[in-house]
C-alpha positions, 0 to 999 in steps of 0.5 A, a space after each residue: 259698555 259699548 252698545 253694538 245692537 238693540 232690538 225690541 224683541 218681545 211685547 207682552 200684554 195682559 194676556 200674553 205668554 212671557 218669553 222663555 229667554 236664555 239671556 239675563 234680564 234687567 227690569 225697570 220699574 217706576 211710576 209714570 213720568 219718573 223718566 223710565 224711557 229716558 233712562 232706558 234710552 240712555 242705557 241703550 245709548 240711543 236717543 229715542 228707541 224706547 218711546 218717551 211720552 208727554 202722556 203718563 201711563 202710556 207703557 201698558 205692556 212689558 217690553 223686552 229690549 235685546 241688547 248686544 244679543 247678550 241680555 235684556 232690558 225689560 220695561 215694566 208698565 208705569 204705576 200710579 197714573 190717576 187716569 187709568 182705571 182701578 181695573 186696569 191698574 189691577 191687571 197691570 199689577 198682576 202682569 208685573 207680579 207674574 213676571 217677577 215670580 216666573 222669569 228665571 232669567 231676571 237678575 235685578 229690578 231697578 226701581 226709579 224714584 224722583 230724587 226731588 220728592 219723598 217716595 210716594 205710597 205707590 213707590 213704597 208699595 212697589 219697593 216692598 213688592 219687589 223685595 217680597 218677590 225675593 229681589 234686592 232692588 237697585 234704586 235709581 234716583 232720577 231727575 238729578 239735574 233738577 236739583 242743586 249739587 248741595 241738595 243731592 246727599 240730603 235728597 238721597 237720604 230722603 229717598 233711602 229713608 222713605 223707602 225703608 231701604 236696607 243699609 247696604 241697599 244700592 242707590 244711584 243718582 241719575 240724570 238723563 240730561 248729563 248721563 251722570 250715573 249711567 256708567 255705574 248702572 252699566 257696571 252693575 249690569 255687566 257684573 250681574 250678567 256674569 253672575 248667577 241670580 241672587 233671588 232669595 226665595 
């Protein structure tokens, strides 16, 4: 995929009205420090357009990046960060749920999971939450370059079983360092941009 132009078009906070976009949207969810900003930067073919931070939980808004004037990457707030209050977590949750339920242009939710570890309770809840809202999440197994090649298939199985994924569920290993997996994600986005939404609700 050739990325011609990128723009941070809309930033939605807890009380913001969601935009009424006319182009397909692809959302990215994951716990803090899973590498979400690094993935989005790689998919935009930019080094630091989406802000990465040493401080987990910094994304507290829903950010809409307009790509090639044709579709959107939607960066959802990271979850599971201990220093964020329960009240703030609840508000983020309601904000994300509102987006999942009300955005007619949402084509797919990509859920990022650290390939090195078993999915956390929060990861499993997020997966089930996305499914309950009628979507088939695509799992991006991040930090691929942090494990040996001989461990990859074993860890992918750990992620798949830990989330209770469907047999035909898609899981793509990804490395922000080598960009392995980026072409597969781009191919999915291109395919779904041209298709109708597959929401099951």
